[in-house]
N, C-alpha and C positions, 0 to 999 in steps of 0.2 A: 513648885514641881507641875504643878494643877496647870498651870499658865505655860510653859516648857511643852508639855501632852497635847496642850485647845492647838499651838502653834503650828503641832508637827500633822498632827488629823489637816489645818487648816489643811498648810503644804504639801500633803500627801491629794489631800482635795484636789488642791490648782495643779500635780503634776497630773495626775490622772482627767481630768478634763482636758487638759491642754493635749496629752496622748488620746484619749479617744475620738476627738476633732482632727485629729493625724496632723499633729503643727512638731509636733516630737518624730514621722518616721524617721524622718533621717540622721540625730539622732541618735537614737535607742537600737534599731533597726529591724523593729518590731516594727508587724505596719497597725495599723488602728483596727481594720477593715478583716485580722485575720488570714491575708492574703486570699479573700471571698474575690477581689474588685470587682465592688456591685457597679461598677462602669460602664462594665462591659453591657448592662443589661440596659440601659442608655441608649446606645449600637443598635441593638438587634431590631431586624427589619418583618417586620411579616413574621411575630413568635409562633402565632395561633396557626401557621403553616408546616409548623413540623410538628409531625406525626409516625411515632414509635409503630416501629415495623411486624407487621405480623409476623406467625412463620412462613408461611407461603410469600410473604416482600424479599423476608432476610432468605428462603433456602435460592432463589432468584436470585439477587445479588452472591452470596456465594457460590454457588454452582458453575463450575469450569469448560469453557463449550474452548473447540478448535475453529481459528476461524481464519480464511485464505482470503487474498483478494486477489485479482488477477483479470486474462494475463497484461502486461504490462509493456509495452511494444519501446524497447531501448533501454537506455543507461539512463540519459533527460528523466523519462516515467519516472524508475527507481527509483533516480537520485532525488525523485521531488515527491515518493510517496513515502521513503523510508522516513523523510523531512516533518513530514505530516505525519507519519503515525508518533514520533518522537514525538514531536508538539502535545498529544496528547498521551504523557506519558508509557508506554509503551517500546516492546522494541519488538523487531519478527523476521522471523526466519526465509532464505531470501534460498528460492529454486527455480533454478535457473535452464532455456531447454535450446538453443541451439535451432535456427528454421534455414533448413535451406535452401537453398535461390532457385530461381526457374528462370535458366534461358532457350532462347527459341530462335529454329531456327526458319526463320517466316520471309514470304515472299514481303515485292518491292509495293507500295501503295498500286492497287487493280482499280482506279478508278473509272477507268474505262469499257463499261460494263463486255462484246463483246471480246477485247486482249482474256476479261480476265475469264469469260466463260472457252479462253483457247486454255489459258493454265490450267484448264482444271477439266478440261478433252485428255489434255498429254497426259498429266499425275493421275488419271484413268488408267489410258493405255502402259501405264511404269508400271501401275498396279502400288502407287503411292500412296498409303496412310497421308492424310492430310484434314486440316478444318478449320471455322473459323476465326480470323485471332478474334480475340475477343483482351479487356482490359487495356489497352493502350487505342486509345480513344482517334488519338490525334496519331497511327501510322494502321486507321484502315481506309477501305475496307481491305481485307488479304486474309490470305494464309498460312499456316501454321504446321508446319512439316515434319518435322521433332524437335522431340524436348531435356534438357539434358541441366544438371545439378552446377554447369560449372561453366563462365564466360570459358573455358578450352577446349574442351569437350563438345562444344560448339560449333565451336570455330575450326576445329579435325574433320565435323559431320560437313563446314561449309565450303571445305578445301577436295572434301571429300565426291561432292554433290559438284561443284566446280569440273572435276577431274573423268564425271560425267555428259558432260556438256549441260547440266542444268546453270540457266543465267539468269541471272533479274532476283538474286535471292540475298537475305544479311543476313544480322545474329540481331536478337536483338532479349535485354533483359525485363525477364514479364514480371521480378520479383527481384529484387535486390535480398541477399543474405540478414540475416537479423537473428537478438536475441529475444526473449519475449522470456519472462521475470517474474512467478507470484509468489507475495511477501504469504510469511504465516504466522499468526499469533497462534502457538499450542495451546495454553492456559488462560484465555480470555474471562475473568469472572467477568457477573453479570454487568456491573455497575461500568468497568472496561469494554464490557461488551458494547455497554448500549453508547460509550464519548462512540465507536469504532464508524458505529449502524451512523448516527447521526450526525458525522461528520459534514457540514458545506466542503471542505476542500475539498475545490478538486481535481485536485489529483486523485484524490479517493474515490472519485468518480464513476470505479466503477465496480464498485457499491462490495458491503462484504459478503458474502459466506462460510456455510459448514463447509473442514473441509473434505474434499475426496477420502476416496480410503486408503489414497497411494500417501497425501499431502499427512495425513493424520499418522499415517507409520513412520514415515521420514520424518514429522516434531518429534515424532516419540521414540525414537531413532540419539535424536540429534541432544536431546534431554538425560537421555540416558548416556549418552555420551561422555557429557558434559560434566552430569556428575559422580560420575567413573574417574573426570580429571581430576577433575574437585578434590576426590579421599584422599585421590597417590601421591 
């Protein structure tokens, strides 16, 4: 009987020894290290740099703020910025405004000083307001007589001048119509705000800033509407 007890104890000790070395993990399903995975500790790099957060630092990380980026000119700039924001693990709301174009009725190039002086005298005699053309170096020097929000309006004004006998005029596009966009992240915590502001992505080069009152109000309204839709 004693011999059997001794054999059983030796077998139990051998099994325990094998299990404690991890040799039986796949057999028993119970890892010897109890799930602590100490091998991960060996993979740490500079663990001494890990510091617990104090109260102010923790508050800064959890504090939420509204951030906006822009203006972004046109769809390509908007798409690139949205992709960069998503790559940082965030989503942004889009605020867009349409910028009207500017077309002008202007003179032909007045390179000859004498010709330019005669044109100026004629317009003053007819009491027509005019100003030097700016923004199109290749078309200068010239005078601008009128400004319009569309090419059609400018063409109609050109036809009116032509009927009055005023020649040597043309329509120029001073600024094409465009869309301007602003990205808004309404609830960025401290960690996300840091990632957004420190990003080196060229698409975010205009820089993040605190939301304007209008952007903050619009973002809050959008969030409220989304919450209502989700609960209904």
